N, C-alpha and C positions, 0 to 999 in steps of 0.2 A: 465583365470579370471572369479571371482563369478560374475553373477547378482547383481546389490546393492538394493538394494527394500525397499522404500523410501513416510513417512507421510509426510502429507501435509494434515495441520489443515484445517481448510478456504476454504478449493480444488475450493467449487464451486465461489468465486469471482472472480473479477475484475483481482489482482493480484494472487488468488490461486490456478486461472482455467490458464493462460499465466509460472506455474512455472511448474505445472501440465506437459504440454505440452513441454514443454528443458527438463522434467529431463527422459519424456517419450521416447526424440524426443532422449536424452545422450546414452539410450534401461535399464533407470533403471524397474524395477518392479513399479511403484508408489501405494499407497493408501492414499484417495480422503475423509476426510472428512469436513460435512459442517452440522448445523441446519439448516441453508438452512434459516437463518430469514434476511439475504441480501443477503448472495449469492440464487443462481438462473440456478437450471437444466442447463439450457440455452446450459451455458456458458460448460459443461462440456458431454452435449449429444453426440457431434460431436466424442469426446474419450469410447463411453461404446465399441467396433466393437472393440476394441483395445485389445490383450486378458491382456493384461501386468497395466490391470487398472480398480483400485477398489473404488465402490464408496458405504460410510457411510452415512445416515444423523447419527448424534451422535452428540450431543452438546458436547465440553467436557471439561467444567465446571462442568460434570458431571463424575464416575467413567471412562476410557475409556483402554478396549484390546485388541493388536492387535495381534490376532494367527503367531506362528513365527517366526523369523528373523528381528530385523530390524536395519539400514543402519543409517541413519538417519532419524533427523523427522524436520520439516519446519512449527512454528505453525506461523501464516498467519492468527487466526480464532479471525476476531474482527469488530462488528462496526466500518468506517471509512469514515465516513463523519460526518459534523455538524448536517442536518438534521437525523445520524441514535442517534448518542451519547448523542440529545440532549434531541430523542423522546424513548431511548433507557440503559440510563443514568444506573440502574442496573444490566444492562447486559450490557454496555461495561466495569465497574466495575468488576465484576463480570470470561469477559468471561481473563481479563489482573491478577491475579489474583486467583481464584483455578483456572483458565482455562492453566494458563500457569502454576503452581503448579504439573499437571493430565499427560501433556507435559513431560516435566521435569519427574517426577515419570516413565515417563513410558519408557521413555531416559535411565536413572540413570539402572531402568532394563534390557534391551535388550540393554545396555552397545553404545548408539545410541550415532552419535554427535548429538547435537542441535543448530539450528539456532534461535531467535526471529526476529521478524520482531515491532519493536521499531519504532520513526516516528521523522520527525520535530518536532513534535508539545510537545518533553520534551523541545527545546532549549527558549518555551514559544511564547513572545512578545521580543525577544532578545538586550540586549544588547549592546550583543557585534557583530560586522558584521564586514567577512560574520562569519556561525557558524562553530567552529573548536571545533571536541572532544570535547576535551578539557575545553569544556565551559559546566556547572551545569546545565546553566538556566537562563530565572524571568519565572515563572510561577505564578498560583494565583491559591492557590487550593481550592477554594469554592466557582472557579467562574465557567460559566455555561461549558465551555469547561473544564474541571477542571477534568470531566468522567474520558473521556481519556486520558491525557493530564499525568497526576497520574498513572494510568491505566498501561500504559505505562511504567515511569517511577521507581513509582512499582515491573512486568515485567521485566526488566532488575536487576536490584536488585536482584531479587529470581532466575535471571538466573548463575550471579558473588556469587550468593552463595550453589549453584548447584556443579559451578566449582568452589570454592576454600575446601568445603569441604566437597564434595561428587569423586571429580574428573569426571562432568563429562565434554564430548568437548564443548563444547561454540560457538559461533559466533552471535555477537546482530549487526545484519543491519538502519542504522536510515536513509529509505528511506526517499524521499524529493518530494515534491508533479510531481504526476504522473498521466497521462496518457493514454488514447488509448481505440481500442476497451473491448466495452463489459461494459465498465463503465454502467450505469444504470442513461437512460431522468434525471429524475427525481430525484438525490442522494446526491440534497445541496452541489457539489465540483464549483468552475466555470466552467473547460468545459464546461460538459456539456448543465451543464445553460447556458449559452453562444451560443451554440453549438444549440440548441436545441432550442434559443429565434430568431436566428440568422434565424433557415432552415426556423421557420413558421412566419418571418416575426416580430418576437413581435422587441420590446425593450430589446434590454439587460441591466437587471439590476448590476449596477458596486450601491456598498456600501462606505459609504465614498466617499471622490474625486475623489476617481481611483486612489492615488497615495501613493497607501502598496505595494508591491512590490511581486514578488514571482518567482519561478526557474521552471520552470517546463522541466521532462522528459518523453522520451519516454516513455510508457512499457515494450517495447523490451530492451534498452538500459537495465531500473532497472536488467528484467531479467537474467542480464547476467552479470550485475555487482554483483548478490546477487548470481548465480552460484558459481562464483569464489571464494567469498567468503568463503559459505559450505565450497568448496575445500583447503582454503588455514588453513597456523595456526595459520590464524589474531586471538586472543579470545577477545580483546579487540573492544564498539565502531566500526563501519568503517560511515564515508556517502555514502550516494546514491544518488545521486542525478547530475542537472543540474546547472554550476556553470551561464547564462548564465537568469542573476538579466533580471523584466521588469515590470515599471509599471503596473495593470490592465490592466488601461485604453490604454497601446500598446498592453496589451495581447486581448482586444474587438475585436481592429482593426484588430487584426493578424487571428484571427475570421470572423472577418466580410469581411476581402479578402479576405479569402478562401473560404468561404460560399459564396463570389456575393452576397451580402446580405447590401443593405442600412439600418440597422433597427436603431433607434437612441436611447443612452445613456437615463438610464434613473439611475437617485440616489436618493441611498435607505440608513438612517441610520445605517450606525458602526454598527456590530454588538461588544457585548461586551464579551473583550480580544479580541480581532481579533487584530495578529498580525504584527504590520504595516510593517517589513522587514522582508524578508528571502531567506537565499542564504548559499546553501552550503563549503566549504570549502572543496574540494576533491582531499585538498596532501598526506593525506594516500591512497588515495583511486588508486589516482593514483604511489602513492611510494610501494607499498604492495601488492596489485592486478592487474600487469600496467589496469588500466581503466577507461574510461573517454566514456563519451555518443558521437555515429558518427552521429547516429539521427538529421538532422534541423528542424526546428520547423516547419517550411512550410510543409518536408514532411512527418512528427508527421501530422500534421493536414490535408490533404490531408487520411492518412490514414484513421485517425477519424473520418474523414465528409463520407469516404463509411461503416462506420460502423452502422453513423448513419440518415444518409441521408436516409432509407427505415422504419425503424426504427420507423421515426418521421413522415414518410410517412402518417408508417401504423397506428399511436393516431392519424393523423387527419382524418382518414377514406379515404383517399384520393389514 
């Protein structure tokens, strides 16, 4: 059996770095491509000693070339947090459109299977609950979140066009809220915010009244679902996420308990177009991939805490 060769764009990011590890563990040769706008060498430097790991600092919205064969391309390059895509709106749109086009073109040239990292954000502020893959979404294309939502919706359309017109083998994963080690301390997502604040003894910032819901999936579970999807025969979008829904206030309390914190809650106005509910329908993932999340929230928070605690102490100069 010949060794597979995989390209992961955005491979130095939170999710991408965990995928690099997963494919190396499976015996693949991994090419990690990242422009380091939101990714970090720190996330992958422990892999540099592996002879089957290669890192290329490159912007995938420009021409990309990889020498030799490629069996699969996983397109994970994109700003992926509210702070990132509000500060980098044009880059977010470009990586979802031009970057996806370049990566699909490379997949076509190499005869490689292509997996697109899409998102639950394609459902917008959903009017259907929980959200099945058949739901078309409720997205404001000109709102501040639209640069990310519409970039991913366009990327899905482009991926399907390459599948239908050029016969490229494609897969689409719709990723729901994921957390775990290697998230950045200040990336605007709720887990890093809550955990950093709780560890520092600061109030936890809750937007709105905290009644909005999310469903949190530990990164190891997500990566396993993505790995299974790539190796499946499913071409349609598949939700990968944890169906355990909770309010943001309940999540804040879970983080406080994990940290052992008594930080109070600081309520702030709800951002524009912030989704009120979010919960994946994972019926298809269960049926097609035999996948469902295994890591409990309590275990996942403790494993994430082990990563965050020394970094928050370092930031404080302790």
